[in-house]
C-alpha positions as a Markdown table, in Angstrom:
| # | Residue | x | y | z |
|---|---|---|---|---|
| 1 | Met | -0.2 | -0.1 | -0.3 |
| 2 | Arg | 1.4 | 3.4 | -0.6 |
| 3 | Pro | 2.3 | 5.7 | 2.2 |
| 4 | Tyr | 0.6 | 8.2 | 1.0 |
| 5 | Val | -3.0 | 5.7 | 0.9 |
| 6 | Ala | -2.3 | 4.4 | 4.4 |
| 7 | Phe | -2.3 | 7.8 | 5.9 |
| 8 | Ile | -5.5 | 9.1 | 4.7 |
| 9 | Leu | -6.7 | 5.9 | 6.2 |
| 10 | Ala | -5.3 | 6.4 | 8.9 |
| 11 | Ala | -6.4 | 9.4 | 9.1 |
| 12 | Ala | -10.5 | 8.7 | 8.4 |
| 13 | Leu | -9.7 | 5.8 | 11.3 |
| 14 | Leu | -9.3 | 8.5 | 13.5 |
| 15 | Ser | -11.6 | 11.0 | 12.9 |
| 16 | Leu | -14.3 | 8.3 | 13.2 |
| 17 | Ala | -13.3 | 7.7 | 16.6 |
| 18 | Val | -12.9 | 10.6 | 17.9 |
| 19 | Gly | -16.6 | 11.2 | 16.7 |
| 20 | Ser | -17.9 | 8.5 | 18.2 |
| 21 | Cys | -15.9 | 9.8 | 21.7 |
| 22 | Ser | -17.4 | 13.5 | 21.9 |
| 23 | Thr | -21.4 | 12.8 | 21.2 |
| 24 | Thr | -23.2 | 15.9 | 22.2 |
| 25 | Pro | -25.3 | 15.5 | 25.1 |
| 26 | Pro | -29.4 | 15.8 | 23.7 |
| 27 | Thr | -31.1 | 19.2 | 24.5 |
| 28 | Arg | -33.2 | 19.1 | 27.1 |
| 29 | Phe | -37.0 | 21.7 | 27.0 |
| 30 | Tyr | -38.7 | 22.5 | 30.0 |
| 31 | Val | -42.3 | 25.1 | 30.1 |
| 32 | Leu | -43.3 | 26.5 | 33.4 |
| 33 | Ser | -46.7 | 24.7 | 34.9 |
| 34 | Ala | -50.2 | 26.5 | 36.0 |
| 35 | Ile | -51.8 | 25.7 | 39.3 |
| 36 | Ser | -53.9 | 22.7 | 39.1 |
| 37 | Asp | -55.7 | 23.1 | 42.2 |
| 38 | Gln | -58.6 | 25.2 | 41.1 |
| 39 | Pro | -62.4 | 24.1 | 39.4 |
| 40 | Pro | -62.1 | 25.4 | 35.6 |
| 41 | Ser | -64.0 | 28.8 | 35.0 |
| 42 | Ala | -67.9 | 29.6 | 33.8 |
| 43 | Pro | -67.9 | 31.3 | 30.3 |
| 44 | Gly | -68.4 | 34.3 | 29.8 |
| 45 | Lys | -68.2 | 35.3 | 33.5 |
| 46 | Gly | -65.6 | 36.7 | 35.8 |
| 47 | Pro | -63.4 | 39.7 | 35.0 |
| 48 | Ala | -62.1 | 40.5 | 31.6 |
| 49 | Ile | -58.2 | 40.8 | 32.4 |
| 50 | Gly | -55.4 | 42.0 | 30.3 |
| 51 | Ile | -52.3 | 40.4 | 30.6 |
| 52 | Gly | -49.0 | 42.3 | 29.8 |
| 53 | Pro | -46.8 | 43.7 | 29.0 |
| 54 | Ile | -44.2 | 41.9 | 31.0 |
| 55 | Thr | -40.5 | 43.0 | 31.3 |
| 56 | Leu | -37.5 | 40.5 | 32.0 |
| 57 | Pro | -33.9 | 41.8 | 32.5 |
| 58 | Gln | -31.6 | 41.0 | 29.0 |
| 59 | Tyr | -29.4 | 38.1 | 31.3 |
| 60 | Leu | -32.9 | 35.9 | 31.5 |
| 61 | Asn | -33.8 | 36.4 | 27.8 |
| 62 | Arg | -32.6 | 33.7 | 26.2 |
| 63 | Pro | -33.0 | 30.0 | 25.4 |
| 64 | Gln | -30.6 | 28.9 | 28.1 |
| 65 | Ile | -31.6 | 28.6 | 31.6 |
| 66 | Val | -30.1 | 30.8 | 33.6 |
| 67 | Thr | -28.8 | 30.5 | 37.2 |
| 68 | Arg | -26.6 | 32.0 | 40.2 |
| 69 | Val | -23.7 | 30.9 | 42.0 |
| 70 | Ser | -22.1 | 34.0 | 43.6 |
| 71 | Gly | -23.7 | 37.4 | 43.7 |
| 72 | Asn | -21.9 | 38.8 | 40.5 |
| 73 | Gln | -21.6 | 35.8 | 38.4 |
| 74 | Leu | -24.3 | 33.3 | 36.0 |
| 75 | Ala | -24.6 | 30.1 | 35.0 |
| 76 | Val | -25.7 | 28.9 | 31.9 |
| 77 | Ala | -27.1 | 25.6 | 31.1 |
| 78 | Glu | -26.6 | 24.6 | 27.8 |
| 79 | Phe | -28.2 | 21.5 | 27.4 |
| 80 | Asp | -31.0 | 22.9 | 29.5 |
| 81 | Gln | -33.1 | 25.7 | 27.8 |
| 82 | Trp | -36.7 | 26.8 | 27.4 |
| 83 | Gly | -39.2 | 25.4 | 25.5 |
| 84 | Gly | -39.7 | 28.3 | 23.7 |
| 85 | Asp | -40.4 | 32.1 | 24.6 |
| 86 | Leu | -39.8 | 32.1 | 28.6 |
| 87 | Asn | -42.2 | 35.7 | 28.2 |
| 88 | Asp | -44.1 | 33.9 | 26.3 |
| 89 | Asn | -44.0 | 31.3 | 28.4 |
| 90 | Met | -44.2 | 33.5 | 31.9 |
| 91 | Ala | -47.6 | 35.5 | 30.3 |
| 92 | Arg | -49.4 | 32.6 | 29.1 |
| 93 | Thr | -48.9 | 30.8 | 32.6 |
| 94 | Leu | -50.2 | 33.8 | 34.3 |
| 95 | Ala | -52.9 | 34.1 | 32.2 |
| 96 | Ala | -53.8 | 30.3 | 33.4 |
| 97 | Asn | -53.2 | 30.6 | 37.0 |
| 98 | Leu | -55.6 | 33.8 | 37.0 |
| 99 | Ser | -58.4 | 32.2 | 34.7 |
| 100 | Ser | -58.5 | 30.0 | 37.6 |
| 101 | Leu | -58.1 | 32.0 | 40.3 |
| 102 | Leu | -60.6 | 34.7 | 39.2 |
| 103 | Gln | -63.1 | 32.3 | 37.8 |
| 104 | Thr | -62.7 | 33.7 | 34.5 |
| 105 | Asp | -62.4 | 33.0 | 30.6 |
| 106 | Arg | -62.3 | 36.6 | 29.2 |
| 107 | Val | -57.7 | 36.8 | 29.6 |
| 108 | Ser | -56.1 | 38.8 | 26.9 |
| 109 | Leu | -53.1 | 38.5 | 26.5 |
| 110 | Phe | -50.8 | 41.7 | 25.4 |
| 111 | Pro | -51.0 | 43.2 | 23.2 |
| 112 | Trp | -54.4 | 42.9 | 21.9 |
| 113 | Lys | -56.8 | 44.5 | 19.9 |
| 114 | Asp | -58.5 | 47.8 | 20.5 |
| 115 | Glu | -62.0 | 46.6 | 20.5 |
| 116 | Thr | -61.3 | 43.4 | 23.1 |
| 117 | Pro | -62.7 | 44.3 | 26.6 |
| 118 | Ile | -60.3 | 44.8 | 29.3 |
| 119 | Asp | -61.3 | 45.7 | 33.2 |
| 120 | Asp | -57.7 | 45.6 | 34.1 |
| 121 | Gln | -54.4 | 45.2 | 32.6 |
| 122 | Val | -51.8 | 43.6 | 34.6 |
| 123 | Thr | -47.9 | 44.6 | 33.8 |
| 124 | Ile | -45.0 | 43.3 | 35.5 |
| 125 | Asp | -41.3 | 44.1 | 35.4 |
| 126 | Val | -39.2 | 41.1 | 36.6 |
| 127 | Glu | -36.2 | 41.9 | 38.3 |
| 128 | His | -35.1 | 38.3 | 38.8 |
| 129 | Phe | -36.6 | 35.4 | 37.8 |
| 130 | Glu | -33.7 | 32.5 | 38.6 |
| 131 | Gln | -32.3 | 29.6 | 41.1 |
| 132 | Asp | -30.2 | 32.0 | 43.5 |
| 133 | Val | -26.4 | 31.0 | 45.1 |
| 134 | Asp | -28.4 | 29.1 | 48.2 |
| 135 | Gly | -30.0 | 26.7 | 45.5 |
| 136 | Ser | -33.4 | 27.9 | 46.0 |
| 137 | Ser | -35.5 | 29.0 | 43.0 |
| 138 | Leu | -36.8 | 33.3 | 43.2 |
| 139 | Leu | -39.0 | 35.3 | 41.6 |
| 140 | Thr | -38.8 | 39.3 | 42.3 |
| 141 | Ala | -41.1 | 42.0 | 40.5 |
| 142 | Tyr | -42.6 | 45.4 | 40.1 |
| 143 | Trp | -46.5 | 44.8 | 39.7 |
| 144 | Ser | -48.7 | 47.2 | 38.6 |
| 145 | Ile | -53.1 | 46.8 | 37.8 |
| 146 | Val | -53.7 | 49.6 | 35.3 |
| 147 | Asp | -57.1 | 51.3 | 34.1 |
| 148 | Pro | -55.9 | 50.7 | 29.9 |
| 149 | Lys | -59.2 | 53.1 | 29.3 |
| 150 | Thr | -57.4 | 56.3 | 31.3 |
| 151 | Gly | -54.1 | 55.0 | 32.1 |
| 152 | Lys | -54.7 | 55.3 | 36.2 |
| 153 | Val | -52.7 | 52.9 | 38.2 |
| 154 | Lys | -54.8 | 51.1 | 40.8 |
| 155 | Val | -52.4 | 49.2 | 42.5 |
| 156 | Met | -48.9 | 49.2 | 42.5 |
| 157 | Arg | -46.3 | 46.6 | 44.7 |
| 158 | Arg | -42.9 | 45.1 | 44.4 |
| 159 | Ser | -43.3 | 41.2 | 45.8 |
| 160 | Ser | -40.5 | 38.6 | 46.4 |
| 161 | Tyr | -41.1 | 34.7 | 46.6 |
| 162 | Arg | -38.0 | 31.8 | 47.5 |
| 163 | Asp | -39.1 | 28.5 | 46.7 |
| 164 | Thr | -36.8 | 25.9 | 48.6 |
| 165 | Gly | -38.3 | 23.3 | 46.1 |
| 166 | Gly | -35.7 | 22.8 | 43.2 |
| 167 | Ala | -32.7 | 22.9 | 45.7 |
| 168 | Ala | -32.0 | 18.8 | 46.2 |
| 169 | Glu | -32.3 | 18.0 | 42.2 |
| 170 | Thr | -29.7 | 20.9 | 40.8 |
| 171 | Gly | -26.8 | 22.7 | 43.0 |
| 172 | Ala | -26.2 | 26.7 | 42.3 |
| 173 | Ala | -22.8 | 25.6 | 42.4 |
| 174 | Ala | -22.3 | 22.5 | 40.3 |
| 175 | Pro | -18.7 | 21.2 | 40.5 |
| 176 | Asp | -19.5 | 20.7 | 36.3 |
| 177 | Gln | -20.1 | 23.9 | 35.2 |
| 178 | Gly | -17.5 | 24.9 | 32.6 |
| 179 | Ala | -15.5 | 27.9 | 32.7 |
| 180 | Gly | -17.1 | 29.8 | 30.0 |
| 181 | Gly | -19.7 | 29.7 | 33.1 |
| 182 | Gly | -22.0 | 27.2 | 30.9 |
| 183 | Ala | -23.6 | 24.4 | 33.3 |
| 184 | Ser | -24.2 | 21.1 | 32.7 |
| 185 | Gln | -25.8 | 20.1 | 36.2 |
| 186 | Gly | -26.0 | 16.6 | 37.3 |
| 187 | Gly | -29.4 | 15.1 | 39.5 |
| 188 | Gly | -30.3 | 12.8 | 36.8 |
| 189 | Ala | -31.8 | 12.4 | 33.5 |
| 190 | His | -34.1 | 15.7 | 34.1 |
| 191 | Pro | -32.1 | 17.9 | 36.6 |
| 192 | Tyr | -34.0 | 20.9 | 36.2 |
| 193 | Asn | -37.6 | 19.4 | 36.2 |
| 194 | Ala | -37.7 | 20.3 | 40.4 |
| 195 | Val | -36.4 | 24.3 | 39.8 |
| 196 | Val | -38.9 | 25.0 | 36.9 |
| 197 | Ala | -41.6 | 23.6 | 39.2 |
| 198 | Ala | -40.2 | 25.5 | 42.1 |
| 199 | Met | -40.3 | 28.9 | 39.4 |
| 200 | Ser | -43.8 | 27.7 | 38.5 |
| 201 | Arg | -44.9 | 27.6 | 42.0 |
| 202 | Asn | -43.6 | 31.1 | 42.6 |
| 203 | Leu | -45.5 | 32.3 | 39.4 |
| 204 | Gly | -48.6 | 30.3 | 40.8 |
| 205 | Ala | -47.6 | 33.0 | 44.0 |
| 206 | Leu | -47.6 | 35.9 | 42.4 |
| 207 | Ser | -50.4 | 35.1 | 40.3 |
| 208 | His | -52.5 | 34.6 | 43.8 |
| 209 | Asp | -51.3 | 37.7 | 44.9 |
| 210 | Ile | -52.2 | 39.4 | 41.7 |
| 211 | Ala | -56.2 | 38.2 | 41.6 |
| 212 | Thr | -56.7 | 38.8 | 45.6 |
| 213 | Ala | -55.4 | 42.4 | 44.7 |
| 214 | Ile | -58.4 | 42.5 | 41.7 |
| 215 | Thr | -61.1 | 41.0 | 43.6 |
| 216 | Gly | -60.4 | 43.6 | 46.9 |
| 217 | Leu | -61.1 | 46.5 | 43.3 |
| 218 | Lys | -64.4 | 45.2 | 42.7 |
| 219 | Gly | -65.0 | 45.0 | 46.3 |
| 220 | Lys | -64.8 | 48.9 | 46.7 |
């Protein structure tokens, strides 16, 4: 066999061997879940609620799930990602929660058409929505209830929620974080299941507070 032919065959075999050893892990996708302990809403009943706009910090506006590993450092999970736009996922989950809590099917997402009947518009400016340094899931947000016709702010609050349920499967300071800040955290085949479930519960707690505020406005 000629030397250059042998060299080409050896290079091809080496390439196949390296390729078989460097298989890229599959990407896992997650979505937030709505509360499920409420009865279904009655058709055509209840207040007309508009959800949005919801504003997220720029560091959360990405497909990858972000965790905080120190006061100033973030880790990005390259192979654990949101199954769609996080802002849209939050809006739809909040809409489902308020529909159940307020017993209404008249819930619209921003932007809605001009002729859409809206009694109360809920706007949210998210400050934190990630797993914190201690492993707990944190949601902090400024939120308002606004009269969409006049722009009058009826309620304005800052709320913070912390759920420790996600810490068991995914530690905030996982040992296998890459040098570039990425994280491929352990904890079984679906390491972020508990984290996203805890984030969903935080969003559910915010939904309860918003629903209570809207109900209080109706009682005035």
